[in-house]
C-alpha positions as CSV (number, residue, x, y, z in Angstrom):
1,M,31.1,96.9,186.8
2,R,30.0,93.3,185.9
3,S,29.7,90.7,188.4
4,N,32.1,87.8,188.2
5,I,30.4,84.4,186.8
6,I,28.8,82.3,189.6
7,L,28.1,78.8,189.3
8,F,24.4,78.9,189.3
9,G,22.4,76.2,191.0
10,I,25.6,74.1,192.2
11,A,25.8,72.9,195.5
12,I,27.4,69.6,196.6
13,I,26.6,66.2,195.0
14,C,26.7,62.7,196.1
15,L,26.5,59.3,194.2
16,A,23.1,57.8,194.4
17,C,22.0,54.3,194.8
18,Q,19.7,53.5,192.6
19,N,19.0,50.0,190.2
20,S,17.7,50.6,186.3
21,S,16.7,47.9,184.0
22,E,16.8,50.0,181.0
23,S,19.6,49.6,179.1
24,D,22.1,52.5,177.1
25,D,21.0,51.0,173.7
26,F,18.4,53.0,171.8
27,V,17.5,53.7,168.3
28,R,19.5,56.6,167.5
29,S,17.4,58.5,164.9
30,K,18.2,62.3,165.7
31,A,21.0,64.4,166.4
32,L,21.7,68.2,166.9
33,K,23.8,70.3,164.5
34,N,25.1,73.7,164.7
35,T,23.0,76.1,162.2
36,G,23.8,79.5,163.0
37,T,24.3,82.1,166.0
38,V,22.9,85.3,167.6
39,S,24.9,87.7,169.0
40,L,23.7,90.6,171.6
41,N,25.8,93.2,172.5
42,L,26.0,94.0,176.4
43,D,26.1,97.5,178.2
44,A,28.2,98.8,181.3
45,N,25.2,97.9,183.3
46,T,24.1,94.1,182.3
47,S,25.3,91.4,183.6
48,F,26.8,89.2,181.4
49,E,25.7,85.7,182.9
50,F,22.5,85.4,181.4
51,Q,21.5,83.0,184.3
52,N,17.4,83.2,184.0
53,V,16.1,84.0,180.4
54,R,12.8,83.4,179.2
55,Y,11.5,83.3,175.1
56,F,8.3,84.6,174.1
57,T,7.1,84.8,170.6
58,N,4.0,85.9,169.0
59,D,3.1,86.9,165.0
60,T,5.4,89.5,164.7
61,L,7.8,89.5,168.0
62,E,10.5,87.2,169.0
63,W,11.8,88.6,171.9
64,L,14.6,87.1,174.9
65,F,13.9,88.3,178.5
66,T,16.9,88.0,180.8
67,L,17.1,88.7,184.2
68,N,19.6,91.4,185.2
69,L,21.6,90.8,188.6
70,N,23.2,94.2,188.3
71,T,20.0,96.3,188.1
72,N,17.8,94.1,189.7
73,G,15.5,94.4,186.9
74,L,15.1,92.8,183.1
75,N,16.6,93.2,179.6
76,I,14.5,92.6,176.8
77,Y,16.2,91.5,173.4
78,D,14.6,91.1,169.9
79,L,16.3,88.2,168.7
80,K,15.7,88.9,164.9
81,E,17.2,92.4,164.9
82,E,20.2,91.0,167.7
83,K,19.5,94.4,169.6
84,L,18.2,95.6,173.0
85,V,14.4,96.5,173.0
86,S,13.8,97.7,176.8
87,Q,15.8,97.7,179.8
88,F,14.5,98.4,183.5
89,S,15.1,98.1,187.0
90,V,12.4,97.0,189.8
91,P,12.8,99.7,193.1
92,L,14.4,98.3,196.0
93,T,12.3,100.6,198.3
94,G,8.8,102.2,198.3
95,P,5.8,101.0,197.2
96,N,6.5,99.0,194.3
97,A,9.3,97.6,196.0
98,L,10.6,93.7,195.2
99,P,14.0,93.6,196.2
100,E,16.5,90.8,194.8
101,I,14.1,89.7,191.9
102,N,14.8,86.1,191.2
103,G,12.6,85.5,188.2
104,M,9.8,86.1,186.0
105,T,6.6,84.9,184.1
106,V,6.1,86.4,180.8
107,I,2.4,85.9,179.5
108,S,2.8,89.0,176.7
109,P,4.9,92.2,176.9
110,D,2.2,94.0,178.6
111,S,1.7,91.2,181.3
112,I,4.8,89.8,183.2
113,F,5.1,88.7,186.6
114,I,8.1,89.4,188.4
115,Y,9.2,87.3,191.4
116,Q,11.2,88.2,195.0
117,K,14.0,85.7,195.9
118,M,12.6,82.8,197.8
119,I,9.2,84.4,198.8
120,L,5.7,84.1,196.7
121,S,3.6,86.5,198.8
122,K,4.9,89.8,196.5
123,I,4.6,89.7,192.9
124,N,4.6,92.6,190.9
125,V,2.7,92.7,187.1
126,V,4.5,94.7,184.6
127,N,4.5,95.5,180.9
128,Y,7.8,95.6,178.9
129,K,8.8,98.9,179.8
130,G,8.8,97.8,183.4
131,E,5.6,100.1,184.2
132,T,4.0,98.3,187.3
133,L,0.3,97.3,186.4
134,N,-0.4,95.5,189.4
135,Q,1.0,94.2,192.6
136,I,-0.4,90.8,194.0
137,R,-0.1,90.2,197.5
138,I,-1.1,87.3,199.9
139,D,-1.0,86.1,203.5
140,S,2.6,85.8,204.6
141,T,1.3,82.2,205.7
142,F,-1.1,79.8,204.2
143,I,-2.8,76.4,205.0
144,A,-2.2,74.1,202.1
145,S,-4.8,71.3,201.1
146,D,-2.1,68.7,202.9
147,G,-2.7,70.4,205.9
148,N,0.6,72.2,206.4
149,E,1.3,75.6,207.2
150,Y,3.8,77.2,205.1
151,P,5.6,80.5,205.7
152,A,6.0,83.6,203.0
153,I,9.8,82.3,202.7
154,I,9.4,79.1,201.1
155,N,12.5,79.1,198.8
156,Q,10.4,79.7,195.4
157,Q,12.7,79.7,192.5
158,A,11.6,80.8,189.1
159,N,14.8,80.2,186.9
160,T,15.4,78.7,183.7
161,S,15.2,75.2,184.6
162,S,13.0,75.8,187.3
163,P,10.0,78.4,185.6
164,T,7.1,79.3,187.3
165,I,4.5,78.2,184.4
166,Y,1.2,80.1,183.7
167,K,-1.6,77.8,183.1
168,N,-5.7,78.2,183.8
169,N,-4.7,81.5,185.6
170,K,-2.4,79.8,187.7
171,L,1.4,80.5,188.5
172,Y,2.9,76.9,189.1
173,F,5.9,77.2,191.2
174,T,9.3,75.3,192.2
175,R,10.3,75.3,195.4
176,W,13.9,73.8,196.3
177,P,14.5,72.1,199.8
178,N,15.8,74.3,202.7
179,F,16.4,71.7,204.8
180,A,19.5,69.6,205.8
181,L,19.3,66.9,202.8
182,S,21.9,64.9,204.8
183,K,19.1,63.7,207.1
184,P,17.2,60.7,205.6
185,E,13.8,61.6,207.6
186,N,13.9,65.0,205.9
187,I,13.7,63.3,202.2
188,S,10.3,62.1,202.5
189,G,7.4,61.8,200.5
190,N,5.3,63.8,202.4
191,Y,7.6,67.1,201.2
192,F,6.1,68.5,198.2
193,V,8.4,70.1,195.6
194,E,5.4,71.8,193.4
195,G,2.6,73.8,194.5
196,Y,0.3,76.8,192.5
197,L,-0.6,80.4,193.2
198,D,-4.5,80.6,191.9
199,L,-4.7,84.2,190.8
200,N,-8.7,84.0,191.0
201,T,-8.7,83.3,194.6
202,L,-5.0,84.5,195.8
203,T,-4.6,81.0,197.2
204,I,-1.5,78.8,197.2
205,D,-1.7,74.9,197.5
206,M,0.6,72.3,196.9
207,L,0.5,69.5,194.3
208,P,1.6,66.0,195.5
209,V,4.7,66.2,193.8
210,S,7.7,64.8,195.7
211,F,11.1,63.4,195.7
212,P,11.4,59.9,193.6
213,K,10.5,57.0,195.5
214,W,14.1,55.4,195.6
215,M,15.7,58.9,196.6
216,Q,13.3,58.8,199.5
217,N,14.7,58.0,203.2
218,K,18.2,58.4,202.3
219,G,20.2,61.3,203.0
220,W,21.6,63.2,200.2
221,N,24.3,65.9,199.2
222,G,23.4,69.3,197.9
223,T,22.4,69.4,193.9
224,F,21.4,65.8,193.6
225,L,18.3,67.0,194.9
226,L,17.4,69.9,193.3
227,H,15.0,69.9,190.4
228,G,13.1,71.5,187.5
229,K,10.3,71.4,185.0
230,T,8.8,71.6,181.7
231,M,5.4,71.5,180.2
232,N,4.5,70.5,176.8
233,E,1.4,71.2,174.5
234,K,-0.9,68.9,176.3
235,G,-0.4,71.1,179.4
236,E,1.2,67.9,181.3
237,F,4.0,68.3,183.7
238,I,7.6,66.6,183.4
239,Y,10.1,66.8,186.2
240,N,13.6,66.7,186.1
241,F,15.9,65.7,189.0
242,Q,19.6,66.7,188.8
243,G,20.7,63.3,190.0
244,D,18.1,61.2,188.7
245,D,18.6,59.5,185.2
246,S,14.9,59.0,184.6
247,L,12.2,61.8,184.7
248,T,8.9,61.7,185.8
249,V,5.8,62.8,184.2
250,H,2.4,63.9,185.5
251,R,-0.5,63.0,183.2
252,M,-3.4,65.0,182.3
253,N,-5.6,62.2,183.4
254,G,-3.7,62.3,186.9
255,E,-1.2,59.2,186.0
256,V,2.5,59.4,187.2
257,D,5.1,57.8,184.9
258,R,8.9,57.4,185.2
259,V,10.6,57.1,181.9
260,Y,14.4,56.5,181.3
261,A,16.2,59.2,179.8
262,G,19.7,58.6,181.0
263,L,23.1,59.6,179.3
264,S,24.6,56.6,177.4
265,G,27.5,55.1,179.5
266,D,26.3,56.6,182.6
267,N,27.2,54.3,185.7
268,L,23.2,53.1,186.2
269,N,24.0,51.2,189.8
270,K,25.5,54.1,192.0
271,E,26.8,53.3,195.0
272,P,26.2,56.1,198.0
273,I,29.1,57.8,199.7
274,S,28.9,59.2,202.8
275,N,27.9,62.9,203.0
276,K,29.5,63.6,206.0
277,D,32.7,63.5,204.6
278,K,33.0,67.2,203.1
279,S,36.3,66.7,201.8
280,R,35.2,64.5,198.7
281,S,32.4,67.1,197.8
282,V,33.9,68.4,194.6
283,E,35.5,65.1,193.9
284,E,31.6,63.6,193.9
285,L,30.5,66.8,191.6
286,I,32.9,66.0,188.6
287,T,32.8,62.3,188.6
288,T,29.2,62.1,188.4
289,T,26.4,62.8,185.8
290,I,24.4,65.5,186.4
291,Y,21.1,66.5,184.4
292,W,20.8,70.1,184.7
293,G,17.8,70.6,182.2
294,L,15.0,69.6,180.6
295,V,13.0,71.6,177.9
296,Y,10.3,71.3,175.0
297,D,10.5,72.2,171.8
298,K,6.9,72.6,170.9
299,Y,7.8,73.3,167.0
300,R,9.3,69.8,166.7
301,K,7.6,67.6,169.6
302,L,10.7,66.9,171.4
303,Y,12.6,67.4,174.9
304,Y,16.2,68.2,175.2
305,R,17.9,67.2,178.2
306,I,20.9,69.1,179.2
307,A,23.5,66.6,181.2
308,D,27.2,66.6,181.6
309,K,29.9,63.9,181.5
310,P,32.0,62.9,184.4
311,I,35.5,63.4,184.4
312,N,38.3,62.4,186.3
313,F,39.4,64.1,189.7
314,M,42.5,65.8,189.7
315,P,44.6,67.3,192.3
316,R,43.5,71.0,190.6
317,H,39.6,70.3,191.2
318,R,39.6,72.4,194.2
319,S,36.7,74.2,194.0
320,N,33.0,73.5,192.4
321,L,34.0,75.6,189.6
322,A,35.5,72.6,188.3
323,V,32.1,71.7,187.0
324,Y,33.1,74.1,183.8
325,E,35.5,71.4,182.4
326,K,33.1,69.0,182.5
327,P,31.4,68.4,178.9
328,L,28.2,68.8,178.2
329,S,25.4,66.6,176.3
330,V,21.9,67.0,175.0
331,I,19.5,63.8,175.2
332,I,16.9,64.0,172.7
333,L,13.5,62.3,173.3
334,N,10.6,62.3,171.3
335,E,6.9,63.3,172.2
336,D,6.2,59.5,173.4
337,F,9.4,60.2,175.6
338,E,11.5,57.4,173.9
339,K,15.0,58.4,173.9
340,V,16.0,59.1,170.0
341,G,19.4,60.7,170.3
342,E,22.5,62.5,171.9
343,T,24.6,64.9,170.9
344,D,28.2,65.9,172.7
345,L,28.6,69.5,172.5
346,P,32.2,71.2,172.0
347,E,34.3,71.2,174.9
348,D,35.4,74.6,176.6
349,T,32.6,76.9,174.9
350,Y,29.0,76.1,176.6
351,I,27.6,76.6,180.2
352,L,24.8,74.9,182.2
353,Y,22.6,77.2,182.3
354,G,20.9,80.1,179.8
355,H,19.5,77.7,177.6
356,F,16.1,78.3,175.9
357,V,14.1,76.7,172.6
358,G,12.7,79.0,169.9
359,K,11.5,78.6,166.4
360,E,15.1,78.0,164.8
361,G,15.9,75.4,167.5
362,L,17.8,75.1,170.7
363,Y,19.8,78.0,171.7
364,I,23.1,77.7,174.0
365,P,25.2,80.2,175.5
366,R,28.9,80.2,174.7
367,L,29.9,81.1,178.1
368,N,32.4,78.9,179.2
369,P,35.0,80.7,181.1
370,E,37.5,78.8,178.6
371,Y,35.7,79.9,175.4
372,E,38.5,81.5,173.5
373,D,36.0,84.4,172.2
374,F,34.7,85.0,175.5
375,S,33.6,88.2,176.2
376,E,32.0,90.3,179.0
377,D,30.7,92.9,176.5
378,Q,28.8,90.2,174.0
379,I,26.9,87.3,174.9
380,T,27.1,84.7,172.0
381,Y,24.2,82.2,171.5
382,S,24.7,78.9,169.1
383,I,21.4,77.8,167.6
384,Y,21.1,73.8,167.3
385,Q,18.5,72.1,165.1
386,P,17.7,68.6,165.2
387,F,18.0,66.5,162.2
388,D,17.7,62.9,161.1
389,V,20.5,60.9,160.8
390,N,19.0,58.1,158.8
């Protein structure tokens, strides 16, 4: 039996204290239009949630890799043929065991890195058939260049919005906080949220990437401080914090820029709300804009930022699942990080995870529980392409 839809990456969120001189006025030159669909049939062993996906293409292939929660493995689909290519499980016990896998990095069909939940010290390298080609095992603790000792369990993430990225034989990973975010002393510039594993030396080091300064030394609720990243063709990393209307760009020359990428109409002068009042957590979640993910479109040199719009709090909103009622929008940025467009997506159709960029455009899954054609036996992606509005 397939698992029920769960809310991926959602925790309590609060309003933030931030001042911005940026204006919502921008030159709208781009928009997105729905140009087609891709539908994938699911068997009885496949979870329909598609929380964690990777896109791969070369001269002949166009594949979608998905994490299958039901089998502790992967499903691989041919997007051109709309059919299953491979399905395999990773052993829970034995020499090749990786219990509770949580993500993957796809280099090629014959080089796929698979990670265990929260832990970076155990990695399997497999091919698209699931055959183990190599195992990477590192010390359970390590001393990074920042002088801190890190345990094996570092809350390492490898999901759609926080991918582990391969670059120059290094795996650049994200770690989410696993401490009380309500304590201001924990939200420090000395806590690094990004690191890398050097595959040549099998050593781990942290990167000087921390919470945005305006967030530091204040206590927050859950998902506000969760973050993800994408990498452009230059090899620059761009970081997206879910409660931040700006992006942080780490340039190749070492410079760090902050660029405004907020949703029009978002309240830039946000007031803090005491996170001790847990009864308000759902209200805070649905009355605040959250920036769920950022993806780079290398085919068109654009960035797409997935955001939701606040809605009024109602008595029926009793759990975090109320977030599904919030309408989604896509903010479009050009290669210079200039905001060039926004597109509101149809309500009660899409969901905040599982999106990816392919040759044809931005793929967004129709997984909202209120979607009229929702099915546990098939997942349908809408394909959105940018066009010039002028």
